C-alpha positions in Angstrom: -54.9 44.8 -10.9 -52.5 42.3 -9.6 -50.1 44.8 -8.1 -48.3 44.8 -4.8 -49.1 47.7 -2.6 -47.5 48.5 0.7 -49.4 50.8 3.1 -47.0 52.5 5.4 -48.1 54.5 8.4 -45.3 56.2 10.4 -45.9 56.7 14.1 -43.8 59.0 16.2 -43.1 58.4 19.9 -45.6 61.2 20.8 -48.7 59.7 19.2 -51.3 58.4 21.8 -52.3 54.8 21.7 -56.0 55.5 21.0 -55.2 57.6 18.0 -52.9 54.9 16.5 -55.6 52.2 17.0 -58.3 54.3 15.4 -56.0 54.9 12.5 -55.5 51.1 12.0 -59.2 50.5 12.3 -59.9 52.9 9.5 -57.1 51.9 7.2 -57.9 48.2 7.4 -61.4 48.9 6.1 -60.8 50.9 3.0 -61.1 49.3 -0.4 -58.1 47.5 -2.0 -60.1 45.7 -4.7 -57.8 42.7 -5.3 -54.5 44.4 -4.8 -51.9 42.4 -2.9 -51.7 44.7 0.1 -49.5 44.8 3.2 -50.3 47.3 5.9 -47.3 48.2 8.1 -47.2 50.6 11.0 -43.6 51.7 11.6 -43.4 52.8 15.3 -40.6 54.8 17.0 -41.0 53.4 20.6 -41.3 55.8 23.5 -40.1 53.3 26.2 -40.3 49.8 27.5 -44.0 50.2 28.4 -45.0 51.2 24.9 -47.7 48.7 23.9 -48.9 50.4 20.7 -47.2 47.8 18.5 -48.6 44.9 20.5 -52.2 46.3 20.2 -51.8 46.8 16.5 -50.6 43.2 16.0 -53.7 42.0 17.9 -55.7 43.9 15.2 -54.0 41.9 12.5 -51.7 44.7 11.4 -48.0 44.2 10.7 -45.7 46.3 12.8 -42.0 47.4 12.4 -40.7 48.8 15.6 -37.6 51.1 16.0 -35.8 51.6 19.3 -34.5 55.0 18.1 -35.8 57.9 16.1 -32.9 58.2 13.6 -33.9 60.4 10.7 -37.3 61.0 12.3 -40.1 60.3 9.8 -37.8 60.0 6.8 -35.7 57.4 8.6 -38.7 55.4 9.7 -40.0 55.2 6.2 -36.6 54.3 4.7 -36.1 51.6 7.3 -39.6 50.2 6.7 -39.1 50.0 3.0 -35.8 48.2 3.5 -37.6 45.8 5.9 -40.2 45.1 3.3 -37.6 44.4 0.6 -35.6 42.1 2.9 -38.8 40.2 3.9 -39.6 39.5 0.2 -42.3 42.0 -0.4 -41.1 44.5 -2.9 -44.0 46.8 -3.7 -45.0 48.2 -7.0 -46.6 51.1 -5.2 -46.1 52.5 -1.7 -49.0 54.4 -0.1 -48.2 56.7 2.8 -50.5 57.9 5.6 -50.1 59.7 8.9 -51.9 58.4 12.0 -54.5 61.2 11.6 -55.2 60.4 8.0 -58.7 59.2 7.2 -58.6 58.5 3.4 -61.8 58.0 1.4 -62.8 54.4 0.8 -61.6 54.5 -2.8 -58.4 56.5 -2.2 -55.8 53.7 -2.8 -57.6 52.2 -5.8 -57.9 55.6 -7.6 -54.4 56.7 -6.8 -52.9 53.4 -8.1 -55.0 53.6 -11.2 -53.8 57.1 -11.9 -50.2 56.1 -11.6 -50.7 53.1 -13.9 -51.9 55.5 -16.7 -48.9 57.9 -16.4 -45.5 56.6 -17.1 -43.8 59.8 -16.2 -45.6 60.2 -12.9 -44.0 59.4 -9.5 -46.9 60.1 -7.2 -50.6 60.6 -7.0 -52.8 62.0 -4.3 -56.0 64.0 -3.8 -57.3 67.0 -1.9 -57.1 67.3 1.9 -60.0 68.2 4.1 -60.1 69.1 7.8 -61.9 66.5 9.8 -62.0 68.6 13.0 -63.2 72.1 12.1 -64.8 72.6 15.5 -62.1 74.7 17.2 -61.1 78.3 16.4 -57.7 77.2 15.1 -58.9 74.3 13.0 -61.8 76.3 11.6 -59.3 78.9 10.4 -57.0 76.2 8.9 -60.0 74.8 7.1 -59.9 78.0 5.0 -56.2 77.4 4.3 -56.9 73.9 3.2 -59.6 75.1 0.7 -57.2 77.7 -0.8 -54.4 75.1 -0.9 -56.6 72.6 -2.7 -57.6 75.1 -5.3 -54.1 76.0 -6.3 -52.7 72.5 -5.8 -55.1 71.2 -8.4 -54.0 73.8 -11.0 -50.3 74.0 -10.3 -47.7 72.3 -12.4 -45.7 71.6 -9.2 -47.9 69.6 -6.8 -46.4 69.3 -3.4 -48.5 66.7 -1.5 -47.8 67.5 2.2 -46.7 64.6 4.4 -46.1 62.6 1.3 -49.7 61.3 1.8 -50.5 59.4 -1.4 -49.3 56.7 -3.6 -45.7 56.6 -4.9 -44.2 54.2 -7.4 -42.3 51.6 -5.6 -39.2 51.5 -7.8 -38.7 55.3 -7.5 -39.0 55.5 -3.7 -36.6 52.5 -3.4 -34.0 54.1 -5.7 -34.5 57.5 -4.2 -35.0 57.2 -0.5 -36.2 60.1 1.6 -33.6 62.6 2.9 -33.1 61.9 6.6 -31.4 65.2 7.1 -34.3 67.2 5.9 -36.9 68.7 8.3 -39.4 68.6 5.5 -38.7 65.3 3.9 -42.0 65.3 1.9 -41.2 68.7 0.3 -37.6 67.7 -0.4 -38.7 64.4 -2.1 -41.4 66.2 -4.2 -39.0 68.9 -5.3 -36.2 66.3 -6.1 -38.6 64.2 -8.2 -39.8 67.2 -10.1 -36.3 68.4 -10.7 -35.5 64.9 -12.2 -38.4 65.4 -14.7 -41.1 63.4 -13.0 -44.6 64.7 -12.2 -47.3 64.2 -9.6 -51.0 63.7 -10.3 -54.0 65.2 -8.6 -56.8 62.7 -8.3 -60.4 63.9 -8.0 -63.2 62.2 -6.0 -61.2 60.6 -3.1 -60.2 63.2 -0.5 -58.2 62.5 2.6 -59.5 63.8 5.8 -57.0 64.8 8.5 -56.7 66.6 11.8 -55.6 70.3 11.7 -53.8 71.6 14.7 -56.1 72.7 17.5 -53.7 75.0 19.2 -51.7 78.0 17.8 -48.6 76.7 19.6 -48.9 73.4 17.6 -49.3 75.3 14.4 -46.2 77.4 15.2 -44.1 74.4 15.9 -45.3 72.6 12.8 -44.6 75.6 10.5 -41.1 76.2 12.0 -40.2 72.7 10.8 -41.7 73.3 7.4 -40.0 76.6 6.9 -36.7 75.2 8.1 -37.0 72.3 5.7 -37.8 74.8 2.9 -34.6 76.8 3.5 -32.6 73.6 3.5 -33.6 73.1 -0.1 -31.4 76.0 -1.1 -28.4 73.8 -0.5 -29.5 71.2 -3.0 -27.3 70.7 -6.1 -30.2 69.4 -8.2 -31.9 72.8 -8.0 -28.7 74.5 -9.4 -28.6 72.0 -12.2 -32.3 72.7 -13.1 -32.1 76.4 -13.0 -35.6 77.2 -14.2 -37.2 75.0 -11.6 -34.7 76.1 -9.0 -35.8 79.8 -9.6 -39.5 78.7 -9.1 -38.7 77.0 -5.8 -36.6 79.9 -4.6 -39.3 82.4 -5.4 -41.9 80.3 -3.5 -39.6 80.0 -0.5 -39.1 83.8 -0.4 -42.8 84.4 -0.8 -43.6 82.0 2.0 -41.2 83.9 4.3 -43.0 87.2 3.5 -46.4 85.8 4.3 -47.0 88.6 6.8 -47.4 91.1 3.9 -50.8 89.6 3.2 -52.1 90.8 6.6 -53.7 94.1 5.1 -55.7 92.0 2.7 -57.6 90.2 5.4 -60.4 92.8 5.4 -61.1 92.0 1.7 -62.1 88.5 2.8 -65.3 89.7 4.6 -67.6 89.4 1.5 -66.1 85.9 0.7 -66.7 84.7 4.2 -70.3 86.0 4.3 -71.0 84.4 0.9 -69.5 81.1 1.8 -71.1 80.6 5.3 -74.2 83.0 5.2 -73.5 83.7 8.9 -72.2 87.0 10.4 -70.6 85.2 13.3 -68.3 83.4 10.9 -66.5 86.7 10.4 -64.5 85.6 13.4 -62.5 83.6 10.9 -61.0 86.9 9.7 -59.5 87.3 13.1 -58.3 83.7 12.9 -56.7 84.4 9.5 -54.9 87.5 11.0 -53.5 85.3 13.8 -52.7 82.6 11.3 -50.5 85.0 9.2 -48.8 86.3 12.4 -48.0 82.8 13.6 -46.6 81.8 10.2 -44.6 84.9 9.9 -43.1 84.4 13.4 -42.3 80.7 12.5 -40.6 81.8 9.3 -38.4 84.3 11.0 -37.4 82.0 13.8 -36.7 79.1 11.4 -34.5 81.5 9.3 -32.6 82.7 12.4 -32.1 79.1 13.5 -30.8 78.0 10.1 -28.4 80.9 10.0 -27.2 80.0 13.5 -26.9 76.4 12.5 -29.4 75.3 15.1 -31.8 72.5 14.4 -35.6 72.8 15.1 -36.8 70.6 18.0 -39.2 67.8 16.9 -42.3 67.9 19.1 -45.7 66.2 19.0 -49.1 67.9 18.4 -52.3 67.6 20.4 -54.7 65.2 18.9 -58.5 65.0 19.2 -60.5 61.8 19.3 -61.3 61.2 15.6 
């Protein structure tokens, strides 16, 4: 294809060294099929003894280290893109992964091909799948992922969480991530759609990732997401694109009323039995009930924090060895 592709993996101070190294081992070995590719891990250091960057360099991976966490993930990505441009590598496409992302072998190739075919597209990605559905929490979230994939594929507004996927380089350079947003991926996706661009769902190349394994981690994660969603209501571009703004507003309101779905959990019994053919899998219904309660609590707390002008604390999540 003859295109320049930057693979950026952002690493928070909380990520364990073994998880980071497993990520690099996987990303290095996916297919790039002749693309001029540069893999960069942008690391927010957690102290003088942080050797994650050194270990990555020994694996042959390029590293950009930050001695601060300004702008959190958005700041790390913006800094890394500026670093690439200054170093003379201005990418045609930028592909983003998290340290727990395990993309299919053909993910980058297929996503780049999809963008090359669509002039009005800004991003392409695929479905997400849970790689660790062996705990009660992750098993429950596996159901969420399946539902999300179903609607994501059919929706006109495709919000690819984490910004995991391929983005056209010129657009991400001209429109950097919002470092003040607690959901920089959502904000970027909404902004691009408001500007008239579209995102593409690519079949046949799923990305596997770790779902939270503790309810407290899910609660902390969703607080950030809900807070970031509320922040969107301040954006001028949604007021200028009224039709799209009403759509986003309605989705934010619906997300904050997620607890209303609790009475419908019992209707899921036949679906669970049909899907898994095992009665013991009905425990997932209990998991879904807790899931709704956790999300509702996170929504209310994030709204309260926003109204009181208190920011949500950024915390790491427990990882498993994948």
